[in-house]
Residue, then its C-alpha position, 0 to 999 in steps of 0.5 A: x786126065x793125064x798123069x805123068x811122073x816117075x815115083x809113087x806120087x804118080x801112081x797114088x794120084x792116078x788111083x785117086x782120080x780113078x777110084x774117087x772121081x771116076x775119071x779116065x786116066x792115062x798114066x805116063x811113067x818111065x820104063x822099069x829100068x829108068x825109074x827113080x827109087x825103083x823099090x819105092x815106086x814098085x811098091x807104090x805102083x803095086x799098092x795103087x794097082x791093088x787099090x784100083x782092083x779093089x775099087x773095080x771089084x766093089x763096083x762090079x759087086x754093086x751092079x753099077x754099070x758105069x764105065x767111068x774110072x778106066x784108064x791106060x798106062x804108057x811107058x816113056x823115058x821123058x814127057x816129050x811132045x810125041x809122048x804127050x800127044x800119044x797120051x791125048x793131051x790135046x783132048x784131055x781136061x787136066x794134066x798133072x806133071x809130078x816128076x821129081x825134077x822141076x826142070x822136067x815138069x816145067x819143060x813138059x808144061x810149056x809143051x802141053x800148054x802149046x798143044x792144048x791152051x785150054x788144058x788145066x795144068x797141075x805142076x809139082x815144083x819144089x822151088x816156090x818162087x820159080x813156081x809163082x813165075x811159071x804159074x803166071x807165065x802159063x796162065x798168060x799164055x793160055x789167056x792169049x791163045x784163047x783170046x783172053x775172054x772171061x768166058x773163053x774157058x782158058x786153062x788154069x795152072x796150079x803149082x803145088x809141092x808135095x813137101x809143102x803139102x805134107x810139111x804142116x802135117x809132119x810138123x804137127x805130128x811131132x808137136x801135138x801127136x797128130x797130123x790133123x792140121x790144115x793151114x787156111x790163109x795163115x790160120x792154123x786149124x786143128x782137128x781134135x779127137x775127143x772121148x765120148x762125153x760122160x752122162x750129163x756132160x755137154x761136149x764142146x763142138x769147137x768150130x764144128x763137129x767133123x766126124x763121129x769116130x768108130x765105136x770100136x776104134x782103138x787105133x785112130x791114128x795108125x800108119x798110112x793105108x787105104x781107107x776103111x769104108x765099112x759099117x764100123x768106120x767113122x761117120x764124116x760130117x754128121x748133122x746135129x741130130x746124129x751128134x746128139x744121138x751118138x752114144x759111146x762114140x768119140x768125136x773129131x772137132x775142129x779148133x782154131x789154134x795159133x802158131x804159139x800153141x805147142x807148149x814147147x820152149x822157144x828157141x833163141x835166134x840172133x846174138x848168142x846167149x851168155x851160156x853159149x859164149x862160155x862153157x859151164x866149166x869156164x863159168x864155174x871157174x870164173x865164179x870160184x875166182x870171184x868168190x876168192x876175191x870177195x873172201x880176200x877183200x873181207x879178210x883184208x877189211x877184218x885185218x886192217x879195219x879199212x872201209x869195204x870199198x877201200x879193202x876191195x880196191x886194195x885187193x884188186x891191186x894185189x890181184x893184178x900185182x900193181x900194188x906196193x909190197x907190204x913188207x913193212x906191214x904186219x904178218x896178216x897183211x903180207x899173207x893176204x897180199x901173197x894169196x891175192x897174187x896167187x889168185x891173180x896168177x890163176x885168173x890170167x889163164x881163165x881170162x884167156x880161155x874166156x876170150x878164146x871161147x867167145x871169139x870162137x863162138x862169134x866166128x862160128x855164128x854164121x856156120x853150122x851151130x852145135x846143140x847148146x849145152x843144157x838143151x831140152x824139150x826140142x825136136x830132133x829132125x833127121x834129114x835135110x832133104x826136100x821134105x826135111x827142109x820144109x818141116x824145119x821151116x815150119x817148126x822155126x815159124x812156130x818158134x820150136x827149138x830144133x836140132x838137125x842131123x844130116x849125113x851130107x854136108x851139101x844137102x839142100x837144107x844146110x843153107x836154110x839151117x845156117x840162115x835160121x841158126x839151127x844146130x846141125x849134127x853132121x854124121x850118119x844117124x845109124x852110127x853110134x853117138x850121132x843121136x846122143x850129140x843131138x841130145x836125143x835123151x832130152x828131146x821132146x820128139x824125133x822126126x825121121x824124114x830121110x829118104x831111106x825107110x830102113x834108116x828111119x826105122x833104125x834111128x827110131x829103134x835106137x832112139x827108143x833104146x836111149x829114151x823109151x818115151x820119146x815121141x817118134x814120127x817116121x816117114x815111110x814109103x811102103x804102106x805095108x812096112x809102115x803098118x807093120x813098123x807102127x804096130x810093132x813099135x806101139x806094142x813094144x812101147x805102149x806108153x809112147x807115141x808113135x806115128x808113121x806117115x807117107x808123103x805121097x799119101x798126104x799129098x795125093x788128095x791135094x793134087x787130085x783136087x787141083x786137077x778137078x779145078x778147085x783149090x784144096x787147102x789141105x786134108x785131115x785123116x779120120x781113121x782110114x778116111x780123109x776129109x778135104x778142105x777146099x776154097x770154092x766159088x759159090x757161083x755156078x754151084x746150085x747146091x750153094x748159091x742162094x741157099x743159107x749156110x744151114x741149107x747148103x750143109x749136106x751131111x756126109x758130103x760137105x759143110x761150109x766152114x768160113x766165108x773168104x773176104x778180101x782185105x777191107x771188104x765186108x761180108x754184109x750179112x755176116x757182119x749184121x749178124x754179129x760175126x767177127x770180121x777177118x779175111x776168113x770169117x768163121x762161125x757163120x750163122x746158119x741163116x747167112x745166105x750165100x751169094x754168087x760173088x762169095x768164096x767159101x771154105x768148106x770141108x768135104x769128103x772126097x766123094x762129096x767134093x766130086x759131086x759138088x764139082x758136077x761129077x758123080x762118084x762111084x757109089x759105095x766106094x770112098x777109097 
C-alpha cells in the first residue's frame, strides 16, 4: 500500500493500514518545511507514530512473529513520476492520494494509472462532480490497458471526500448529540445508546444490537482518540445469548430514521415571510394606526348615527383628506374630522417606511441574509470552509434552520449559503457581538468547524458564557487537545452536551476500507472502538456464499444487516418470507440463503472486515 498526502489524514490512514490490516505501507509526505498546516500535521504524525509503536509493542508481547504491517516513509515535495516509482507503485496493490489539493491528486492519479493499470486508486477530491468524471476516466483507462476482460483484474478507482465522510456525523452530533449516524443509499441509520434494562423489562433491539457497552463506562462519547481494547471495553456485535446474559450493561441498537427526525423547527425558503418584510416596530405602528381608524369609525357612528360601513367610509375619506370640510356640521363631527386628518398625517411616513423596508428585503433576497428577528432553536455554524459547507448542505437537507458565521467574504461556502438562502453573519467569531448577531442566546446548538483549534475553543467558551446549556460540537485536530478540552468543558458544564470531533479520525476508516477494495458506507464509534458499515459482494466469500443470514453471522466480527437489490428487482427468498421490498431490504430473516449474485450491507469490526477480505489482522490488536 502506498499513501501520499500532506496533512494528518495521510498519517492516520497509514497507521490504520499498518495496525488494523497489517499491510506494508509506504508513506510519501512533503519535507518538513513544505507541509500544509505544519502544527496540525506534526501532531497528527506524532500521534500516528505513537499508535504504530503501541501496535508493534502489543504484537511483540503477544509473541506473534508475523512480519506484516511494516512500512517506510519517503519525503517528496510533489508526487511526481519518479517519486511514485521510488515508492513502488508498479508493485503496489493500492495507492491513496489524500493531498489537500484536488489538482495534485488528479495529476498523480493519472501518472499512477499509466505506471500500473491494475493499481487500486483511492482519491481524495472535494469536487464531487469532477470526482465522478475522474473515476470513470481512470476506470476506463485501466480496462483498456488490461484488455477490459471481466477477469483481467483491472484496477478500480474510488473517489472519496473527507468532508462528505465526516459531514453526516458532525451534523448528527449537533442535532441529536451523537455522531453515530450512517447513510446507506438514502436511508439514515442511527446507533442509539440505551441504558441497562430494568428487571423484567425487555429492551427493544431495533434493527439489531450492535454492541454491549462497558459495564463501568460513564464516558461513552468523549473526544476522539485511540480505541481502548481492554477487558472493560465494549463488546461489539454480540450474539443473542450474550445480549440476554448481559446484566448491568447498556446496549447500542441500530435504528432507521428519516431526515425529518430531529424535532427542530423547519427553516423557511423562497418568498420572505411577512415578519421578514416588516420590522416589529413598523408592524406595531401599523397596528396602532389601524386601531385608531376603527376607534374613529365607531365614534363617528355614535355621533352621527350612520351605518357602520358608511361611517368607516367617511372616516377613510377624512383620513386621506379627500372629504368635504365639516364646518356646517355639529362640533362632534368637526372634532372627529380633525382627528382623522391628524391620523392621516401619521400614516404617510409609516406607509413610506413599509415600502422602503419591503423593497430592501427583496433587493437583498439574492445576497447574504441576516438572521430573522425572533429566530430560535437553530444551529449556529462557524466556518464555511470545506467541512462547514458540506455540513451546511446536510443540515438544510434535513430542513434545519441554520445561521452561519464566517470571517472571509470570499470563503468557498458563501455561494452555497446564498443559494440555500441561509443567514450569514460576516465577522471574526472571536470579536464581541458576532455570536450575539447569530442569536446564540436562543440557539439549539453550536458547530465550531473553523480550521483553527483555538478559534473553535474560544467561540465555544464564549457561547457557554452567554448560554451555559447550549449544545456545542468542536472540530479539533489535536487528539490530546481535544480530550483535555472535552473533559474540562464537561466538568465545568455537566448539564450541557459537549462533543469534540476530528475529521481525520472520522474519515480514515473509510479511506482504509476503500484501499482494501470494498465500499465503506460509514463508521460508527462505540466508546473507543469503531464499527464499519460496508457493501460487499457475496460472491467469492465462503463465509457468506451459500449460507443463511444466521449462519453467516460471526459474533464480534461481522453481521449481515440488509440485502441490496436493484430498482425493480425482487429478492425472491426475502419476499417469500414476508420481508418488505425496497432497494435495501432490511430485517432479513435468519433463514434467508445468501446467493453469489447478492450484494449485502454488513456491520463489521475493522479486524473482522480485514478477515473477510482474506487478510489476517494482528491478533490481540484492534486499534
